[in-house]
Legacy VTK file of the C-alpha trace (Angstrom):
# vtk DataFile Version 3.0
C-alpha trace
ASCII
DATASET POLYDATA
POINTS 416 float
46.909 -46.532 3.029
44.410 -44.073 4.549
43.753 -45.901 7.823
46.045 -45.260 10.775
45.744 -46.580 14.263
45.921 -44.276 17.265
46.098 -46.347 20.347
43.363 -48.940 19.906
41.186 -46.883 17.456
41.494 -46.689 13.701
41.434 -43.205 12.079
40.618 -42.433 8.442
42.623 -39.797 6.517
41.811 -38.762 2.913
41.796 -35.688 0.637
38.943 -34.099 -1.342
39.444 -30.914 -3.410
42.831 -30.336 -1.811
41.418 -30.500 1.721
42.509 -33.115 4.234
39.715 -34.925 6.079
40.330 -36.968 9.215
37.739 -38.927 11.155
37.781 -41.474 13.924
36.128 -44.734 12.984
35.470 -45.481 16.640
36.520 -49.085 16.371
39.634 -51.202 16.846
38.481 -53.749 14.241
40.257 -53.185 10.933
37.446 -54.588 8.782
34.803 -52.414 10.496
37.124 -49.415 10.172
37.347 -49.947 6.410
33.548 -50.042 6.151
33.237 -46.801 8.153
35.923 -45.178 6.017
34.014 -46.039 2.820
30.838 -44.430 4.215
32.746 -41.316 5.294
34.207 -40.894 1.821
30.755 -41.358 0.273
29.238 -38.669 2.523
31.997 -36.190 1.699
31.603 -36.950 -2.001
27.813 -36.454 -1.826
28.253 -33.085 -0.145
30.774 -32.133 -2.811
28.292 -32.798 -5.657
25.221 -31.727 -3.632
23.593 -35.119 -3.776
20.612 -35.028 -1.401
20.334 -37.823 1.102
17.147 -36.751 2.844
14.510 -38.435 4.940
11.312 -38.650 2.874
9.248 -39.226 6.029
10.476 -36.249 8.040
7.618 -34.417 9.754
6.974 -30.709 9.439
7.448 -30.265 13.190
11.049 -31.466 12.850
11.685 -29.062 9.998
10.207 -26.194 12.028
12.397 -27.101 15.013
15.541 -27.141 12.885
14.486 -23.868 11.260
14.168 -22.207 14.675
17.501 -23.651 15.837
19.309 -22.364 12.749
18.778 -18.735 13.768
17.101 -17.885 10.450
13.679 -17.399 12.032
12.406 -13.880 12.510
9.718 -12.552 14.793
6.885 -12.910 12.282
7.967 -16.484 11.484
7.541 -17.458 15.134
4.178 -15.705 15.287
2.682 -17.531 12.297
4.076 -20.899 13.431
1.605 -20.735 16.320
-1.178 -21.280 13.774
0.713 -23.627 11.426
2.018 -26.207 13.899
-1.360 -27.331 15.314
-2.475 -28.225 11.789
0.707 -29.425 10.013
2.994 -30.597 12.860
2.401 -34.358 12.543
2.224 -34.415 8.749
5.150 -35.522 6.606
6.632 -32.492 4.895
6.420 -34.027 1.408
2.730 -34.850 1.925
1.731 -31.224 2.468
-0.214 -30.434 -0.698
-2.120 -27.465 -2.068
-5.422 -29.086 -1.113
-4.248 -29.300 2.514
-3.310 -25.638 2.347
-6.845 -24.813 1.179
-8.281 -26.900 4.016
-6.123 -24.921 6.420
-7.555 -21.718 4.957
-11.118 -22.992 5.389
-10.432 -24.066 8.970
-9.009 -20.671 9.863
-12.098 -18.944 8.435
-14.461 -21.252 10.318
-12.756 -20.537 13.615
-12.592 -16.805 12.958
-15.105 -15.559 10.356
-13.668 -12.033 10.559
-10.186 -13.106 9.458
-9.000 -11.724 6.118
-7.373 -13.577 3.229
-4.281 -11.412 3.640
-3.683 -12.819 7.148
-3.991 -16.427 5.965
-1.700 -15.620 3.049
0.975 -14.600 5.562
0.556 -17.938 7.372
0.976 -19.928 4.170
3.908 -17.765 3.083
5.766 -18.740 6.247
4.915 -22.409 5.619
6.284 -22.214 2.084
9.363 -20.323 3.270
10.243 -23.068 5.778
9.862 -25.705 3.060
12.161 -23.732 0.747
14.681 -23.436 3.575
14.514 -27.219 4.075
15.289 -27.773 0.393
18.334 -25.479 0.638
19.507 -27.397 3.708
19.003 -30.708 1.823
16.473 -31.918 4.362
13.856 -32.587 1.666
14.244 -33.052 -2.065
11.615 -30.542 -3.213
9.035 -28.055 -2.026
5.485 -29.410 -2.517
4.047 -25.867 -2.313
6.469 -24.306 -4.797
3.750 -23.226 -7.237
0.973 -22.561 -4.776
-1.035 -19.427 -5.559
-2.213 -17.168 -2.787
-5.735 -15.802 -2.534
-6.262 -12.366 -4.040
-6.192 -9.668 -1.408
-8.634 -6.781 -1.425
-7.191 -3.313 -1.142
-8.145 -1.486 2.016
-8.440 2.255 2.450
-5.552 3.787 4.345
-6.439 6.228 7.072
-4.959 9.717 6.734
-5.139 12.291 9.518
-6.422 15.773 8.808
-4.675 18.822 10.226
-7.500 19.319 12.753
-7.201 15.710 13.943
-3.438 16.120 14.179
-3.821 19.132 16.473
-6.303 17.285 18.679
-4.037 14.240 18.883
-0.956 16.287 19.780
-2.903 18.076 22.502
-4.021 14.739 23.983
-0.685 12.889 23.631
1.629 13.161 26.627
5.158 12.195 27.595
6.963 10.013 25.076
3.925 9.595 22.796
3.877 13.323 21.990
7.392 13.167 20.564
6.644 9.945 18.692
3.638 11.532 16.968
5.687 14.557 15.886
8.490 12.336 14.582
6.083 10.090 12.668
4.212 12.991 11.033
7.345 14.979 10.149
9.677 12.142 9.074
7.451 9.199 8.095
9.556 6.866 10.256
8.166 3.553 11.445
7.374 3.036 15.118
10.356 0.728 15.621
12.654 3.216 13.910
11.463 6.027 16.171
11.891 4.037 19.390
15.372 2.872 18.272
16.620 6.316 17.229
19.713 7.502 19.126
21.007 11.004 19.816
24.345 10.131 18.245
22.597 9.896 14.844
21.050 13.381 14.971
23.142 16.130 13.319
21.910 19.457 14.719
24.388 21.538 12.707
23.043 20.158 9.416
19.485 19.726 10.792
19.490 16.114 9.564
18.470 12.848 11.213
20.119 9.544 10.247
17.900 6.534 10.910
19.650 4.293 13.460
17.898 1.017 12.695
15.362 0.203 9.993
13.139 -2.671 8.956
14.524 -2.684 5.407
18.125 -2.415 4.154
17.098 0.593 2.035
15.940 2.431 5.156
19.118 1.867 7.166
21.094 5.078 7.841
18.903 7.112 5.491
19.034 10.851 6.020
15.894 12.859 6.757
15.939 16.665 7.031
14.325 18.007 10.197
11.236 20.184 10.093
11.187 23.329 12.208
8.754 21.714 14.658
10.795 18.523 15.064
14.063 20.473 15.334
12.598 22.623 18.112
11.342 19.515 19.933
14.739 17.785 19.759
16.738 20.875 20.778
14.602 21.268 23.914
15.410 17.665 24.949
18.908 17.361 23.542
21.273 14.808 25.071
24.730 13.600 24.224
23.870 9.935 23.792
21.183 7.360 24.358
17.698 6.886 22.973
15.786 9.891 21.714
12.451 8.422 22.850
12.366 6.673 26.219
10.067 6.256 29.205
11.779 6.870 32.537
15.158 6.073 30.954
13.882 2.771 29.606
13.270 1.802 25.956
9.710 2.080 24.666
8.440 -1.237 23.341
4.630 -1.064 23.354
2.443 2.033 22.967
-0.913 0.303 22.441
-2.507 1.408 25.715
-1.076 4.934 25.587
-2.172 5.319 21.974
-5.704 4.158 22.725
-5.976 6.618 25.620
-4.734 9.487 23.455
-7.323 8.761 20.748
-10.085 8.654 23.349
-9.034 11.958 24.924
-8.637 13.591 21.509
-12.136 12.403 20.512
-11.102 11.462 16.991
-11.776 8.371 14.908
-9.746 5.215 15.409
-6.445 5.195 13.519
-3.309 3.133 13.900
0.047 4.610 14.768
1.305 3.363 11.404
-1.307 5.571 9.728
0.830 8.562 10.705
3.388 7.238 8.222
0.672 7.078 5.542
-0.276 10.640 6.444
3.312 11.789 5.885
3.423 10.102 2.474
0.023 11.458 1.402
0.916 15.011 2.382
4.158 14.843 0.435
2.249 13.593 -2.596
-0.318 16.407 -2.354
2.529 18.903 -1.957
3.914 17.788 -5.339
6.884 15.680 -4.187
7.938 12.981 -6.682
7.567 9.289 -5.894
11.310 8.546 -5.911
11.915 11.253 -3.319
9.081 9.983 -1.121
10.492 6.448 -1.307
13.948 7.695 -0.316
12.596 9.636 2.658
10.452 6.758 3.908
13.005 4.004 3.321
10.835 2.016 0.918
12.431 -0.798 -1.031
13.033 0.158 -4.649
11.251 -2.937 -5.961
12.178 -4.400 -9.340
12.901 -1.173 -11.204
15.805 -1.569 -13.585
17.130 1.941 -12.978
16.767 1.773 -9.199
20.476 1.028 -8.630
21.390 4.224 -10.461
18.929 6.448 -8.572
20.201 8.468 -5.640
18.263 11.275 -4.006
20.555 14.078 -2.866
20.081 15.933 0.424
19.088 19.303 -1.142
16.197 17.616 -2.936
15.063 16.073 0.348
15.261 19.454 2.054
13.076 20.926 -0.664
10.552 18.113 -0.138
10.391 18.814 3.604
9.894 22.536 2.898
6.972 21.677 0.625
5.497 19.532 3.396
5.739 22.347 5.940
4.214 24.828 3.496
1.365 22.439 2.728
0.532 22.066 6.426
0.625 25.858 6.890
-1.704 26.462 3.944
-4.399 24.020 5.076
-6.186 26.285 7.639
-6.384 29.147 5.125
-7.723 26.869 2.406
-10.391 25.530 4.756
-11.530 29.117 5.445
-11.581 30.044 1.762
-13.725 27.093 0.659
-17.030 28.258 2.302
-16.539 31.820 0.957
-15.835 30.533 -2.536
-18.936 28.345 -2.486
-21.219 31.219 -1.376
-19.767 33.564 -4.020
-20.291 31.006 -6.754
-23.910 30.500 -5.657
-24.572 34.240 -5.693
-22.960 34.620 -9.105
-24.980 31.751 -10.550
-28.232 33.190 -9.134
-27.494 36.636 -10.553
-26.579 35.200 -13.903
-29.759 33.154 -14.139
-31.959 36.149 -13.225
-30.224 38.405 -15.736
-30.584 35.743 -18.390
-34.307 35.508 -17.664
-34.722 39.278 -17.911
-32.842 39.389 -21.183
-34.999 36.600 -22.569
-38.184 38.415 -21.542
-36.964 41.692 -23.014
-35.979 39.962 -26.218
-39.402 38.342 -26.652
-41.143 41.687 -26.066
-38.906 43.401 -28.603
-39.659 40.713 -31.152
-43.410 41.290 -30.711
-42.998 45.009 -31.130
-40.802 44.472 -34.200
-43.423 42.273 -35.801
-46.117 44.915 -35.267
-44.306 48.138 -36.089
-41.203 47.117 -37.997
-40.370 48.348 -41.540
-41.374 44.996 -43.055
-44.726 44.829 -41.316
-46.733 46.021 -44.350
-44.992 43.551 -46.655
-45.777 40.672 -44.307
-49.416 41.811 -44.175
-49.677 41.725 -47.986
-48.242 38.194 -48.064
-50.805 37.057 -45.513
-53.672 38.667 -47.497
-52.632 36.930 -50.728
-52.375 33.606 -48.919
-55.879 34.065 -47.474
-57.244 34.995 -50.915
-55.875 31.851 -52.515
-57.469 29.736 -49.809
-60.856 31.440 -50.470
-60.574 30.807 -54.213
-59.698 27.175 -53.619
-62.771 26.707 -51.496
-65.104 28.447 -54.051
-63.873 26.467 -57.091
-65.528 23.141 -56.221
-68.901 24.865 -55.674
-68.895 26.450 -59.168
-67.923 23.131 -60.767
-70.866 21.466 -59.048
-73.225 24.137 -60.476
-71.857 23.607 -63.962
-72.416 19.862 -63.665
-75.964 20.263 -62.525
-76.814 22.495 -65.568
-75.286 19.953 -67.967
-77.321 17.115 -66.512
-80.574 19.135 -66.798
-79.818 19.939 -70.423
-79.464 16.288 -71.330
-82.648 15.181 -69.591
-85.028 17.872 -70.967
-86.318 17.224 -74.554
LINES 1 417
416 0 1 2 3 4 5 6 7 8 9 10 11 12 13 14 15 16 17 18 19 20 21 22 23 24 25 26 27 28 29 30 31 32 33 34 35 36 37 38 39 40 41 42 43 44 45 46 47 48 49 50 51 52 53 54 55 56 57 58 59 60 61 62 63 64 65 66 67 68 69 70 71 72 73 74 75 76 77 78 79 80 81 82 83 84 85 86 87 88 89 90 91 92 93 94 95 96 97 98 99 100 101 102 103 104 105 106 107 108 109 110 111 112 113 114 115 116 117 118 119 120 121 122 123 124 125 126 127 128 129 130 131 132 133 134 135 136 137 138 139 140 141 142 143 144 145 146 147 148 149 150 151 152 153 154 155 156 157 158 159 160 161 162 163 164 165 166 167 168 169 170 171 172 173 174 175 176 177 178 179 180 181 182 183 184 185 186 187 188 189 190 191 192 193 194 195 196 197 198 199 200 201 202 203 204 205 206 207 208 209 210 211 212 213 214 215 216 217 218 219 220 221 222 223 224 225 226 227 228 229 230 231 232 233 234 235 236 237 238 239 240 241 242 243 244 245 246 247 248 249 250 251 252 253 254 255 256 257 258 259 260 261 262 263 264 265 266 267 268 269 270 271 272 273 274 275 276 277 278 279 280 281 282 283 284 285 286 287 288 289 290 291 292 293 294 295 296 297 298 299 300 301 302 303 304 305 306 307 308 309 310 311 312 313 314 315 316 317 318 319 320 321 322 323 324 325 326 327 328 329 330 331 332 333 334 335 336 337 338 339 340 341 342 343 344 345 346 347 348 349 350 351 352 353 354 355 356 357 358 359 360 361 362 363 364 365 366 367 368 369 370 371 372 373 374 375 376 377 378 379 380 381 382 383 384 385 386 387 388 389 390 391 392 393 394 395 396 397 398 399 400 401 402 403 404 405 406 407 408 409 410 411 412 413 414 415
C-alpha cells in the first residue's frame, strides 16, 4: 500500500532507483488519490528514461522567457533577442524553419542595408542556441534549425597601429585611458580584462601580471610578463589592493566617448580599442614569436588541435617574447630612417651601372670596328670578299656568252 492518509489528505509514497518519493495528492477521495498517484509514478518514470512530454504548440516567446529565467543567458544573448523576438515571438517553436530564417535575414537587410552577414549570423546563432537549450530541457522534441547553414562571412582587414600613431595616441590620451592604451599595446589584454585587473594580481618582484578575469577559460589567470614601460607605469601608481584602472575610484565601464576624443586630438585614422590587441599580436608575429606563444599570451582558445592539451608555454619563453616585442618597437624609428637612404643609394648605383654599361658597349663596338679594319685577319677577309665578288661577276657573264653562241648557231642553219 503506497497511499497513506494525513489528516484528511491522501499522500503517495513510492521508490524509484532506491530513492523515496512522497507527494500529496491534494484530495481526501481515495479513488481520486489513486488516479493522482498513477500519474505521479508515470511522470517520475518518464523522467527516469528521459521520455519527452513536451508541448508541440509552445511559442518561441515562452522558450525565450524560460531561457532568461534559467540564468543561462549571457549579455550577447539578451542583445540579439531584441531583434529575434519581434519576428519570432508569436511563432510556434517547431514551426520555425530555415525559410523563415532566410526571410528574417532579408528583413534585417531591408531595414538596414549596411548590415553585414556576420551580424545576422550572430542573431541566428542565438536563435539556434535557444532551441538547442529547449531540447536539452525537454521543452521541445527537436531543433528545427539543427542543420541550418550560416551565410559565408567576408574577411575584413584588421587595423594595426604604427609606432608614430601610437605615440600620437599616447600623447592625446589622458587619465585612465592613457594606462589602458599602454596595457593593451604591451599585454594584448581585452578591454574588459584591463578594467577588471586588480593590484593583488600584479607581482612586482617577478614583473608578471596575472589576468584577474577573462572572457575565455584559457585566458583566466594567465601570466603576462611586464614590459619596461608598463612596469614603470604601474610602479608609479602602485596600490595595495583594488582596481588597477579606475576613474575617481569607480570602475571604468565605457570608454567610447573618451576614446573618440583621444583619436580626434591625436589626428589619426579611426581605430577601435580592440585594434590595440591586434597590434600587439601583429608586432609579436613580426618580431618572430611563434603562434603558440602568442596564443598563450593573449588567452586565445586552443581550438581543436589534438596536441593542445599537452602544450604549455613556460614563463621564460613568454619573457623572451616580450623582449622581442620591446626590441621590435625600438628598432622601428631607425628602420624608418634607413629606408629613404637605402632607396636613394640603390637609385644612384643603378644609374651608375647603366651609364658604365653604355660606355662599355660603345667602347666595345668601336674596338670591333678597328679590329675589322686593322686586325691580323683583315687581309684574309679581303681576299675572301674578292673571290666572292669574282664568282658573282662570272655568273652574270655566263648567260650573255651562251646567248651569243646560240645566235651564231641559228645563223649557220639559216644561211645556205
